N, C-alpha and C positions, 0 to 999 in steps of 0.2 A: 779327142779325149772325151771322157765321160764325166758325168756330174760329180761323182764322188771324188775322183782324182782332182778335178778343178777346184772343188771345195777345199780339199786338203792343201793344195798348192796356194790358194788364196789365203787360207788361215796362216800358213807359214810366212807368206809375204807380209800380212798385216802385223804379225808378231815381230817380224824382223824390223819393220818400220817403227814399231813401238819401241823396240830396243835401241834403235838409232836415235830416236827422239830423246830417250832417257840419257844416252851417252852425250848428246849435244846440249843437254841442259834444259830441254823442253819437257820437264817432268809432268806438268799438267796435261799436256796433249798426249804424252805417252800413257799416262794413267787412264785417260778417257778412252784411248784406243784399246788398251788391255781390258778395261771394264766392259767395253762393248763385246769383245770376244768372249769374256767370261759369261756375260749375260746370255749371249746366244747359245753357248754350250749348256748353260743351266736350263734354258727353255727346251733345248733338244733333249736333255736328260729327263726333265720332269714330264713333259707332255708328248715326247717322242715325235716332235715336228721340228724340222730345221728349215727355216725359210730359204736359206741359200741353196740347200739341196733341192727344194721344190722348184725354185726358179731355174737353176742349172739343169734340172731334170727336164723341164719344159723346153729349154733352149738347145741342150746338147744330147739329151737322152741318158738313160741310166746305163751303168756298167753291166756288161753281161756277167751272169753268175758263173762261177768256176765249177 
């Protein structure tokens, strides 16, 4: 797998864990997790740098362009 796909999969997993935490009554931890994801997306949108894509790109390589 390549960096972009791993990053999307990880984001889906983190948001799923956040949703489960909300459902189980751990709203504080769910909000912290969602806030972290939102913050990382805002950083990516504002300065066009995603730390997770950078790390995964170094570890797994970038996806080939179509």
